[in-house]
DRENBATOR-488496 format. One line per 4 residues: number of its first residue (from 1); their letters; for each residue x, y, z of C-alpha. Coordinates in steps of 0.5 Angstrom, whole numbers. Layout:
residues N
NUM> a> X/Y/Z  ...;
This chain:
residues 588
1> mart> 136/103/-10  133/105/-16  128/103/-22  122/100/-17;
5> gaim> 127/100/-12  126/104/-5  130/110/-5  131/115/2;
9> sasq> 135/121/4  137/123/11  140/128/14  144/128/21;
13> gdlh> 144/135/22  149/141/24  146/146/19  150/152/23;
17> dgng> 156/155/24  161/155/18  159/159/12  156/166/11;
21> lsda> 149/163/8  147/161/15  152/165/20  151/172/17;
25> stpn> 143/173/19  140/174/26  139/169/28  143/164/25;
29> gais> 140/160/20  134/165/19  136/165/11  139/158/10;
33> npif> 134/154/14  128/156/9  133/154/3  134/147/7;
37> envk> 127/146/7  126/145/0  130/139/1  125/133/1;
41> ydll> 128/129/6  125/122/9  129/123/15  133/128/19;
45> sign> 136/129/26  139/134/30  146/136/31  150/139/36;
49> hely> 150/146/33  143/147/33  144/147/40  149/152/43;
53> vsev> 145/158/43  138/158/45  135/163/40  138/158/34;
57> ayet> 135/152/38  128/155/39  128/156/31  129/149/30;
61> fnqf> 123/147/35  119/152/33  119/152/25  125/147/22;
65> skvy> 122/141/26  115/143/24  116/143/17  118/136/17;
69> gdry> 113/133/22  115/126/24  121/126/20  125/130/24;
73> itsn> 127/125/30  130/127/36  129/121/40  134/124/46;
77> vqii> 133/132/45  128/136/49  127/143/49  123/147/55;
81> npat> 117/150/51  116/157/53  108/156/53  108/151/58;
85> gqye> 115/151/62  115/143/61  120/140/57  118/137/50;
89> yigs> 122/133/44  124/138/39  122/133/34  119/126/34;
93> kyry> 121/121/39  121/115/33  118/114/26  114/108/24;
97> fttd> 113/108/17  112/104/10  115/106/4  112/107/-3;
101> hglr> 114/100/-5  111/97/2  118/97/6  116/97/14;
105> imaf> 121/101/18  122/103/25  127/110/25  130/113/31;
109> gvly> 134/120/31  140/120/37  145/125/38  151/123/42;
113> dftg> 152/125/49  153/132/48  154/137/54  155/144/51;
117> nsnv> 148/146/49  145/152/52  140/151/58  133/151/55;
121> skvi> 135/144/52  136/137/55  140/131/52  138/125/54;
125> ktrd> 144/120/55  143/114/51  145/109/56  138/112/59;
129> lvke> 135/113/53  135/105/52  132/104/59  126/108/57;
133> twfl> 119/105/56  117/108/50  124/106/47  123/99/49;
137> davk> 116/99/47  118/102/40  123/97/39  118/91/41;
141> ypqp> 113/95/36  107/90/35  106/92/28  112/88/23;
145> idlf> 119/91/22  123/90/16  128/94/18  131/99/23;
149> ivig> 134/105/21  138/109/27  140/116/24  144/121/29;
153> hnpi> 150/126/29  153/121/32  160/117/30  158/110/27;
157> rpsv> 164/107/30  163/104/37  170/104/38  170/112/38;
161> ssst> 169/114/45  164/119/44  160/114/40  153/112/43;
165> fgtl> 151/108/37  154/101/40  149/102/46  143/103/41;
169> ynti> 146/97/37  146/93/43  139/94/46  136/93/39;
173> rglr> 139/87/37  138/84/44  131/85/43  130/84/35;
177> pnip> 136/79/33  134/78/26  132/84/24  137/89/20;
181> iqtf> 139/95/23  142/101/18  145/107/21  147/114/19;
185> gghl> 152/118/23  156/124/23  160/128/27  167/126/26;
189> htrd> 167/129/19  170/123/16  168/118/11  166/111/14;
193> fvvy> 163/105/13  162/100/19  160/93/19  156/91/26;
197> dtis> 154/84/24  152/80/18  145/84/17  147/91/20;
201> tgla> 152/96/17  153/104/18  155/109/14  158/117/15;
205> sgry> 158/121/10  164/126/11  164/133/13  161/140/11;
209> cetl> 158/140/4  164/135/1  161/128/1  154/126/-1;
213> gwas> 154/119/2  151/113/-2  149/106/1  144/101/-2;
217> msgi> 142/94/0  138/88/-3  135/82/0  131/84/6;
221> nsst> 126/79/8  119/83/7  112/80/6  109/87/4;
225> fkgn> 115/90/-1  113/91/-8  119/93/-11  124/90/-15;
229> qkpr> 130/87/-11  135/87/-17  133/93/-21  135/92/-28;
233> gvln> 140/98/-31  143/99/-25  149/96/-21  146/92/-16;
237> psqk> 149/91/-9  154/85/-8  158/85/-2  156/81/4;
241> atkv> 156/85/11  163/82/12  169/86/14  175/87/9;
245> sntt> 179/92/12  184/90/17  186/97/19  179/99/22;
249> sngt> 176/97/29  169/97/31  169/95/38  166/89/42;
253> aans> 159/88/41  155/85/47  150/83/42  150/80/35;
257> tstt> 146/75/31  147/68/28  142/70/23  144/67/16;
261> snlv> 143/73/11  142/74/4  143/81/5  148/84/0;
265> ysrr> 151/92/1  154/97/-3  157/104/-1  159/110/-4;
269> yldw> 163/117/-3  161/122/-8  165/128/-8  159/134/-8;
273> nrlt> 160/138/-14  156/138/-21  161/134/-25  159/128/-20;
277> fsyh> 152/128/-21  152/129/-28  157/123/-29  152/119/-25;
281> avgs> 145/122/-28  141/119/-33  141/124/-39  146/128/-36;
285> qdst> 147/132/-42  139/133/-43  136/140/-42  132/136/-37;
289> fdyr> 137/135/-33  136/142/-29  130/141/-25  125/147/-25;
293> sgqr> 125/147/-17  133/146/-17  133/152/-21  129/156/-16;
297> vtne> 133/154/-10  139/156/-14  136/163/-15  134/163/-7;
301> vtqa> 141/162/-5  144/167/-10  139/172/-8  141/170/-1;
305> rkql> 148/171/-2  147/178/-5  142/180/1  147/178/6;
309> nlta> 153/181/2  157/175/2  161/177/-4  164/183/-1;
313> lygc> 172/183/-2  176/184/4  183/182/0  187/177/-4;
317> apet> 190/171/0  197/171/-3  197/163/-2  193/157/1;
321> ycqs> 194/156/8  191/149/11  189/147/18  193/140/17;
325> ckpf> 196/139/11  203/142/13  207/141/20  204/146/26;
329> ladg> 207/153/24  211/151/17  210/155/11  203/154/8;
333> nifk> 200/152/15  194/157/17  197/157/24  203/161/22;
337> liqt> 198/166/19  194/166/25  200/168/29  202/174/25;
341> alaa> 194/176/24  193/176/32  199/180/33  198/185/28;
345> tvvn> 190/186/29  189/185/37  191/191/40  188/195/46;
349> esra> 191/202/43  191/204/50  196/199/52  199/198/45;
353> dipr> 206/199/47  206/194/53  208/187/51  203/182/50;
357> lila> 202/174/49  196/172/45  193/165/46  187/162/42;
361> ntgh> 185/155/41  186/152/35  179/150/34  177/157/33;
365> irfd> 179/155/26  174/151/22  177/150/15  183/152/10;
369> lvkg> 184/159/7  186/158/0  189/163/-5  184/168/-8;
373> pftf> 179/173/-6  178/173/2  170/175/2  166/176/8;
377> ddsf> 163/169/7  170/166/7  171/169/14  165/165/17;
381> ivsp> 168/159/13  175/159/16  173/162/23  165/163/24;
385> fkna> 166/163/32  165/170/35  169/169/42  171/176/45;
389> fefi> 179/177/47  180/178/54  186/179/59  190/179/65;
393> pdvp> 194/185/65  201/185/68  203/178/69  210/176/70;
397> ytia> 213/173/64  216/167/68  209/165/69  206/167/62;
401> sqil> 211/164/58  209/157/61  202/157/59  202/155/52;
405> giln> 206/149/54  201/147/60  195/148/55  198/144/50;
409> agay> 199/138/55  192/139/58  185/136/55  183/138/48;
413> qkrs> 179/145/48  173/142/44  167/147/43  163/141/45;
417> tdpg> 167/138/50  168/132/46  174/129/47  173/123/42;
421> lhnl> 173/128/36  180/130/38  183/123/40  181/120/33;
425> gmrd> 184/123/28  183/122/20  189/118/20  186/113/24;
429> fnfn> 182/110/19  186/113/13  182/119/12  185/125/9;
433> tpli> 183/132/10  181/134/3  181/141/-1  174/143/-3;
437> psda> 173/151/-5  169/155/-1  164/155/-6  164/148/-6;
441> ctap> 156/146/-6  155/150/-13  162/150/-16  165/144/-20;
445> dnga> 171/141/-17  177/143/-21  181/136/-21  174/132/-23;
449> khsh> 176/126/-27  171/128/-32  170/134/-36  164/137/-39;
453> prlr> 165/135/-46  167/128/-44  160/127/-40  156/121/-42;
457> rrdn> 150/118/-41  150/113/-35  145/108/-34  150/104/-29;
461> sltr> 149/108/-23  155/109/-18  160/106/-22  167/108/-25;
465> npmn> 171/105/-31  177/102/-29  183/107/-30  188/105/-36;
469> rrap> 195/107/-36  194/114/-39  189/116/-34  190/123/-32;
473> alsp> 194/125/-25  190/124/-19  187/131/-16  188/131/-8;
477> gyvt> 183/129/-4  179/124/0  183/117/0  179/112/5;
481> tddf> 179/105/8  173/103/11  171/96/13  169/94/6;
485> gtng> 176/96/4  179/102/-1  174/102/-6  169/107/-3;
489> ddtp> 171/114/-6  167/115/-12  173/119/-15  180/117/-14;
493> hsai> 184/122/-11  192/123/-8  192/123/-1  193/130/2;
497> pffr> 198/129/8  195/130/15  199/133/21  196/133/28;
501> qpnd> 196/141/31  196/143/38  191/145/43  193/152/42;
505> vqan> 197/157/38  200/164/41  202/170/38  207/175/41;
509> asfp> 207/183/40  210/189/42  216/185/45  223/189/47;
513> tsgl> 228/189/41  233/185/46  231/181/52  225/179/55;
517> petv> 220/183/58  219/183/66  211/183/65  206/182/59;
521> dlvf> 198/183/58  196/175/57  191/176/52  186/170/50;
525> ldfi> 179/168/47  174/168/52  172/161/50  179/158/54;
529> gaky> 179/164/59  176/162/66  176/154/64  183/153/61;
533> vipa> 187/159/62  186/161/69  188/154/72  194/154/67;
537> lqka> 196/160/71  195/157/77  199/151/76  204/156/74;
541> ggny> 205/159/80  200/165/79  195/167/84  189/168/79;
545> tked> 182/167/79  177/169/74  175/175/77  182/178/74;
549> iryy> 179/177/67  177/184/63  176/185/56  182/187/52;
553> vdkq> 178/190/46  171/191/45  168/185/45  165/186/39;
557> ftsn> 171/185/36  172/177/36  175/171/33  171/172/27;
561> sylp> 173/179/26  181/179/26  182/176/19  178/181/16;
565> ayak> 182/186/19  188/183/17  186/182/10  183/189/9;
569> kywq> 190/192/12  196/187/9  192/183/3  190/189/-2;
573> anvp> 195/187/-7  192/185/-14  185/187/-11  179/187/-14;
577> ncpv> 183/181/-19  185/176/-14  189/171/-17  186/164/-15;
581> gqgv> 190/158/-13  189/151/-14  188/149/-7  190/145/-1;
585> gydd> 194/139/-4  198/143/-10  204/147/-10  202/154/-13;
């Protein structure tokens, strides 16, 4: 809400892995976290990417969480305090607070049941959390509660296998049947809005730096709220918490409410670019639109990028390669490029003439690679993880040739060991992977509906004029269906096709010009080696164990290294004046 309403901001974590600003420093996040700390969030929670590496987890515990105090909530995440040797919560367990306008809120921050953390931290399973005395006491807090807020790096839709919000909802609703619950989740990288009951909803705001999620509600029954339930000059929420779409599934809630409610809601998914924010801002064309604090942070980002040399150019990508907008190994599919790049760059010079099969999990690719400059920064955006290349020498080809099929028929090799993220595709909710350029946080969307000359001062926040017959063609991007229907995307887009990709991709190199080799070097990323490749070899009839694994090349040459190496050798045409494509969803 705005104009004497109450407005709050929340972050659901994952501030690491996927951008040079965070990943090029040692430790990861040492430079980016202080920049994030400029944002005055009301509530924050931790993501799984803060927990993989102990050094990053301790930076979060010792520094980042302390900046935000009780606003940084980790209800089910603890870490060993080196000073005491005992587990402590990284942030606060909960936050009870009263907003400036008198709204009394009880907030929790709950990570999904993540199991890929390092051994210095502990993620308490939600089914155990909701039985803890302190949690039950907080739900039954003796002071009045007008609203429960549950945030977390956690899928909001209870029907998703990895979501634990259903357990949280059922526990809170069972003890407090008449108090509204609002959740803010993430992790699935999708835009979504869920109706739990007539006084409870949830919002998920996409992935990365592509979406700003907005939810508003009016009609909360509070004796202390001093704000305006229906502010003038802005579009007020008007939709009851009733499921409109028939294409989504929430799962069955054990507890619900029979409360007759006056609550009404709205939600909006804003494309993250300056044009969007200018379009909705009051006085967007005024000289005061840029705050000094914002300009200062922009300067911090610019200086950090220079310090880390993120614009260093490796080469010019000759076309756009997408993760999922093309069928696997089709022209324009990134994994066709990956095959070529792996074969060309992953070479043990002492064994270069020996035929090799190279296996990599498709999950090591994090984003699309767009036509244009391929920089140091882009290497982290596309493939941030630093997994070494291992191998087993002289494997019979009759065995090695079976491994890809076995892996692709098996369990998904998610870094967080979370099957729900793989099993639930964006298509399941009519979400389509959008294109956002690598500098999307600072650069306008080329396909934005409103260009600067046509920007008008807007007082009706989060509205759009109906499109007329002469409206311009839609740019490719998100097309969302959620429990409130199909009108949540702030900027209309045309849908980008979505094709599922397999678990793994395979390249081969140094094969004979005719026929097949008798034996090959079986090369693979260490992420899949002992856990997946060895069992696959055994299934194929090989007598191998993890003791047979060796490094194929220097372990400093990783899954983050081979694309830069390929670009420096094969993408030198037009350097330094790289032609720039329009991006995913366009035919360049």
